[in-house]
C-alpha positions in Angstrom: -55.3 -11.4 81.1 -58.5 -9.4 80.4 -61.6 -11.2 81.8 -64.6 -10.0 79.8 -67.0 -11.7 82.1 -65.7 -9.8 85.1 -65.5 -6.5 83.3 -69.1 -6.5 81.9 -70.8 -8.3 84.8 -71.8 -4.9 86.4 -73.8 -4.0 83.3 -75.7 -7.3 83.2 -79.0 -8.2 84.7 -78.1 -11.8 85.3 -74.9 -13.8 85.6 -74.2 -17.4 86.2 -72.4 -20.6 85.3 -73.4 -23.8 83.6 -71.0 -26.8 83.7 -68.1 -24.4 84.3 -69.1 -21.9 81.5 -69.9 -18.4 82.7 -72.5 -16.3 81.1 -74.1 -12.8 81.2 -77.6 -11.8 80.3 -79.1 -8.3 79.9 -82.4 -8.6 78.0 -83.1 -4.8 78.6 -80.6 -3.7 75.9 -78.6 -5.5 73.2 -75.1 -4.8 74.4 -73.3 -7.8 72.9 -70.8 -8.4 75.7 -73.6 -8.5 78.4 -75.5 -11.2 76.4 -72.9 -13.9 75.9 -71.3 -17.0 77.3 -67.6 -16.9 77.9 -66.1 -20.3 77.3 -67.3 -23.5 75.9 -67.9 -27.1 77.1 -70.1 -29.5 75.3 -71.9 -30.5 78.5 -72.9 -26.9 79.0 -74.7 -26.4 75.7 -78.2 -27.5 76.7 -78.2 -25.6 79.9 -76.9 -22.4 78.3 -79.5 -22.6 75.5 -82.3 -23.0 78.2 -81.0 -20.0 80.2 -80.8 -17.7 77.1 -84.2 -18.9 75.8 -85.8 -18.0 79.2 -84.5 -14.5 78.7 -85.8 -14.4 75.1 -82.3 -14.3 73.6 -80.3 -16.5 71.3 -77.3 -18.2 72.7 -74.0 -16.6 71.8 -70.4 -17.2 72.8 -67.5 -14.7 73.0 -64.1 -16.4 72.9 -60.4 -15.5 72.1 -59.8 -15.8 68.4 -57.3 -18.7 69.1 -59.7 -20.6 71.3 -59.6 -24.4 70.5 -63.4 -24.7 70.6 -64.0 -22.4 67.6 -64.1 -25.2 65.0 -66.5 -27.3 67.2 -68.8 -24.3 67.6 -68.8 -23.7 63.9 -69.7 -27.4 63.3 -72.7 -26.8 65.7 -73.8 -23.9 63.6 -72.4 -21.0 65.6 -70.8 -18.5 63.3 -68.7 -15.3 63.8 -70.9 -12.2 64.0 -68.6 -9.6 65.6 -64.9 -9.2 66.5 -63.7 -7.2 69.5 -60.2 -5.9 69.8 -58.4 -5.2 73.0 -56.0 -2.3 72.1 -53.4 -0.1 73.7 -54.5 3.5 74.0 -51.8 6.1 73.1 -51.3 9.6 74.5 -52.7 12.5 72.5 -52.6 16.2 72.7 -56.3 16.1 71.9 -57.0 14.7 75.3 -57.5 18.4 76.4 -60.8 18.2 74.5 -62.0 15.8 77.2 -63.5 16.1 80.7 -64.2 13.5 83.4 -67.8 13.5 84.4 -69.7 12.0 87.4 -72.1 9.1 87.5 -75.0 11.6 87.5 -74.2 12.2 83.8 -75.3 8.6 83.0 -78.3 9.9 80.9 -76.0 12.0 78.7 -73.4 9.4 78.4 -76.0 6.9 77.4 -77.3 9.2 74.7 -73.9 9.5 73.1 -73.0 5.8 73.4 -76.3 4.5 72.1 -76.2 6.9 69.2 -72.6 5.9 68.5 -73.6 2.2 68.4 -76.8 2.8 66.4 -79.2 1.9 69.1 -80.7 5.2 70.5 -83.9 3.4 71.5 -82.1 1.7 74.3 -81.0 4.9 75.9 -83.1 4.7 79.1 -82.3 1.1 80.2 -78.6 1.6 79.3 -78.5 4.8 81.3 -79.8 3.0 84.4 -77.2 0.3 84.2 -74.4 2.8 83.4 -75.3 4.9 86.5 -75.0 1.8 88.7 -71.6 0.9 87.1 -70.2 4.4 87.6 -71.0 4.4 91.3 -68.6 1.4 91.7 -65.1 2.0 92.8 -62.7 1.8 89.9 -65.1 3.1 87.2 -65.0 6.5 85.4 -66.4 8.3 82.4 -65.2 11.1 80.1 -66.8 13.3 77.5 -65.1 14.6 74.4 -66.1 18.0 73.1 -66.2 19.7 69.8 -66.9 23.5 69.9 -68.5 23.1 73.3 -70.7 20.1 72.4 -70.3 16.7 73.9 -69.9 14.4 70.9 -68.0 11.4 72.3 -67.7 9.3 75.5 -65.6 6.6 77.0 -66.4 4.5 80.1 -63.7 2.7 82.0 -63.8 0.0 84.7 -60.9 -1.9 86.4 -58.3 -0.2 84.3 -59.9 -1.0 80.9 -61.9 1.2 78.5 -65.1 -0.8 78.2 -67.0 1.3 75.7 -65.9 4.2 73.6 -68.0 6.0 71.1 -68.5 9.1 69.0 -71.8 10.1 67.5 -71.7 9.3 63.8 -72.1 12.9 62.5 -69.0 14.0 64.5 -66.7 11.1 63.6 -63.5 11.9 61.8 -62.7 15.1 63.8 -60.3 13.7 66.4 -62.8 13.2 69.3 -62.0 9.4 69.5 -58.3 10.1 69.6 -58.8 12.6 72.4 -60.8 10.1 74.5 -58.1 7.5 74.1 -55.4 10.0 74.9 -57.3 10.8 78.1 -57.4 7.2 79.3 -53.9 6.2 78.0 -52.0 4.0 78.8 -55.1 1.9 79.6 -56.1 -0.8 77.2 -59.6 -0.4 75.6 -62.1 -2.5 73.7 -63.3 -1.6 70.2 -65.2 -3.3 67.5 -63.1 -4.4 64.6 -63.4 -1.9 61.7 -63.5 1.1 64.0 -59.7 1.7 64.0 -59.9 4.9 62.0 -61.8 6.6 64.8 -60.2 4.7 67.7 -56.6 3.8 66.7 -54.4 1.6 68.9 -52.1 -1.4 68.8 -54.2 -4.6 68.9 -53.2 -6.7 72.0 -55.8 -9.5 71.6 -59.0 -10.3 69.6 -62.2 -11.9 70.8 -64.8 -13.4 68.4 -68.5 -13.5 69.1 -70.3 -16.5 67.6 -74.1 -16.8 67.3 -76.5 -19.2 65.6 -76.5 -19.1 61.8 
């Protein structure tokens, strides 16, 4: 079973647990899965709200789409704001467009991924966190190239593609398929709605819920 808390903890600034509910906080950049609680218990709500408020962030939860607490969270005013899909990467001949890169390319990796996710202003703090992650055993990163230009990137950790992105102007040219072909048969995470660029069989879905 994929443990999102364990996977994204290296990118977070803070991690902890309240009444058995684990959480991550990273106020330096708005990566959704590093600013979330993973699980729900009514007794944890007040403590979690306080921890998130101290970091200047709204409380949010990320849970499997079939989690029994979803109706209770909805009744408390926490509504779905994003869906993440754990998918199976497939081999592709376009994987030859890719190249593995060392942790020292964290600045360039951060440029591509923050542009891909529409948050280029967070490039510097994300690059710092990414460099630390890539120095850990079991982590790796790859660029995808079009005509010699790096236009896409994927970061893996513990056998899962954590983040994959292609700069918007270069999407639709096969760079995403090439990146997934490079890490296949690993599973990878994508935002729902990005399947055209990052195709793959959905294995599990996770829903992020935040205040209305």
